[in-house]
N, C-alpha and C positions, 0 to 999 in steps of 0.2 A: 504494500500500500504506500502510495506517495504521500509525503507530508509537505503541505504548502502553507503559504500565508504566514501569520504571526507565529504559529507553532513551529514552523520550519526555521524561522529566524532565531527563536529561542533555543532550539536544539543545536543549531550551528554555533551560537554563542557559548553554550555550555561546553561544547566539544573543544572550542578554541581555548577556553579557560583551563580545562583539564589538561590539555596538551602543554600549555604554558607552565602549569604547576609541576607537571612531571619533568619538564625541561629544567626548571629552577632546582628541583630536588636533586636531579642528576648532577647539576653544576656544583651543588653544595657538597656532594659526596667526595671524600678524600680520594685522590688518585691512588691506584694500587702501587705499592712499593716494589721497585725492582732491585733494591739493594740486597746483596747476598746475606744470608743469616751469618752472624758472627760465630765462628767455631768455638766450642768450649775448650778450655785449657786442659792440656794433658801433660803428664810427666811419666817417663818410663823408668820403673824401678826394677833393676836386675838384682835378684836375691836368691837365697838358697831355698831348696825345697823344704827344709825344716821349718822355716818361718811360715810357709804356707800350710804344710801338712799338719803342723801342730795347731793351726787355727788362729795363731797370733795376729797375722796381718788382717784376716777377716774381722777380727775384733776391734782393731785400733784404726785402720785406715779410713773407714767410713766417717769417723769423727773429723779427720783432716779434710776429707772431701766436702763434707757439709759446711765446715767453717770457711773454706777458701774458694769453693766452686771449682777446684782443680781435680780432675779425674786422674787417679793413679793407675797406670797400666802395669800390672805386676807380671814380670817374666821370671818364673821360679825354675832355676836350673842349678847345677852344681856350681860351686864357687869358681872353679877354673873356667867354666863356660860363661859365667857372669863377667869375669875379667875380659874374656874375648869379645863378648857382646859390646862392652864399653869401648874396647880398643877399636872395634869396627864401626863405631858411631851408632850403635843400636841400643844405647841405654843413656839415661841422663844422670842416674845416681845408683850407687851400689849399697847393698846391705848384706855383708858377707862375714865369714868367720874363719879367716886364715891370716893371722898377723903378718907372717913372713911374706905371703903373697901380696898383701895389701901394701906393705912397705916397698916391695919390688915394683908394684904398679905405680906408686908415686915417684919412686926414683927414676923410672923410665920416662917420666914426663906426662903420663896419662892421667894421673890424679894429683890433686893439690892439697888435700887434707883428709885425715881420718880421725874419727872419734868413736871410742868404745861406748856403747849405750846400754848393753845388758849382757848377762851371761847365764848359762846353765851348765850342765856337766855332760860329758859323755859317759856311757855305761856299756858294759858287756852283758848282753842277755844270752840266755841259753836254756837247755832243757832243765826241768825241775830237778832231775836226778844228778845233774852236773857231772857227767862221766869224766871230764878233764880236770876236775878239781879247781875250777876257776875261783870259786868263793874263798878259798884259803890262800890265794896268791897274794904276794906282797904288793904287786903293782901290775899295770896293764901289760907291760912288755913280757913279764913272766907268765901272765895268764895266757897270752897269745901263744907262747912257746909250748905251754902245757896242752893247749888245744891241738896244735900241730902234731905233737908227739903222741897224743892219744888217738889220732886218726879220725877224730869226730868231725862232723860237718861244720863249716864256717862259711857264711855268706858275706861277701864284700860288695859294697856299692860299685866299685870299679869304674867310677865316672869322673875322677879328678875333682870331686866336690871337696868342701872343707872337711867333711867327715872322712872321706877316702884319704885325703892328705894326712889327716891325723893318724889314721890307721897305719899308713906307711911309716910314719914317724915312730909309732909305738912298736911296730915290727922291728924297726932298726934298733930301737933302744933295748930290745930283748935279744938281739943277736942276728936279726935278719929273717926274711921270709923265704922259706923253701916250700914251694907249692906241693900239695899232696892231693890225692884223689878226692878228698872231702872238701877241698877249697874251691869256692865258686864265685866268680865275679859276674854280676847281673847287669851292670850299666844302668841302674835305675835310681830314682829318688829314694828318700829315706822311708817313706810309707810303704811303697811296693817291696823294698828290700826287706823290711821287717816281716811282711807277709810271706815272702819266700822263705825266710829263715824259720818262720813258725810252721809253715807247711812241711818243711823238711826236718824239723826238730833239730835245727842247727844253732850254732853260736853266731852272734852278730854284734858289731859295734854300732851304737846309735846315740843320737843326742837325746837327752832325757825328756825334752819337751815333746818330741814326736812320739817317743816310746810311751809316755804317759797318755797322750791323746789317743793312742791305739790300744791301750791296755785291755779294754774289754774285748778286743778282737784276737788277743794273743794267748797262747798257752805257754810260750817261753817266758822266762822271768828274769828280772835284773839280778846279776850275780856279783858284779864288781862296779863300784862307782865311788865318787867323792875322794879319790886320790888326787894329789896335786897335778899329775900329768893329764888328768881327765877334765880339767876346767876348759870350758868352751865359751869364748868371748865373741860377741857380735859387734861389728863396727859399721858405721856409716862412712862411706868414702865418696868424697866429692871429686868430680872430674875436673881436669884442667881445661878451662874454656879456650885457652890459647891453642892447645893441641887439638881440642875438639870444639870448634866454633859451632857445630851443629847442635850442641847441647841446649835444651830449654833452660837457660841459666836462671831466670827469675823463679820459675816453678820448681826447679831442682833445689835451689837454695832455700826456698820456702819450706819444702818438704824436709830437707836436712835439718833446718832450724827447728822444725816442729818435732822431728824424731829425737833430737838432742835436748828438747826442752822439757819443762816440768809436767805438761799435760800428758805427753807420751810416756814419760817416766811413771806417772800415776797409773795410766792404763795398762802398761806392761806389768807393773807390780800387782794390779788387781786381776789380771787374767789368770784364771784357774780352771782346772778340769777336776771334777769330783772333789772340789775343795782344796786341791793342791796347786800351788803356784808352779808354772812351767818355766818362767824366766824371771830373772832378778835384775832390776835396774842397777846400773853401775853407780857406786858411791865413791866420793873422793878417797883416794888412797888404795882403792881395790886393784 
């Protein structure tokens, strides 16, 4: 039906008014932004498997991330592999436990500073019956030699980690390692190595933090610990930004400062499994 006369004029006016209103609304809308979203800040922390497998990093790092808005990308490998990641430009900060290696890393110009932040102990775990007599050993070097002479099983990480490096040092202190049929290198992190030792009812050297966190999964038990040569110290190592200009300098320094500071100290001291502390913050003079 055609609309004519006054009615047609009114309808036409209303259409023009509506079109104008729509046009004004569109003009007032903000133009879509074409600016790229700002990337969130990240810092790459190369560390040992023990700090991950024990649950420590999962307990403390979310606090840092929430406070700073910086995401920590954890790469948990053996200490030797952590040094290599940093040398190759694939890490911004180290959290490791091999003082000799740390000092060599700094002397080579790859690192600029190290600071010890916490410690636990190594321990030798093994079968409840202890066929090698580890429990009555005077020190770890003697204990390892007893294991070898007994022909019992021994599982080594064999991965150039801080724990593996300490194991080699302890073998040397006891007179050296002569491999036997029961000696096995698995090339794995601390958690998997403990599980292999448990499955084969073998002896193993482990850091106490990971051993405690795996306690409910294990039949093997701690037999030797708390001797002077078994102390296990963890350090934050900052990279030299002159040698490694690719380092996220501001973010890595912020994380290092936090790990070395009072809040991380408190969180590390409060971290427990079944009521037992796994790591101890470093105190002056320790």
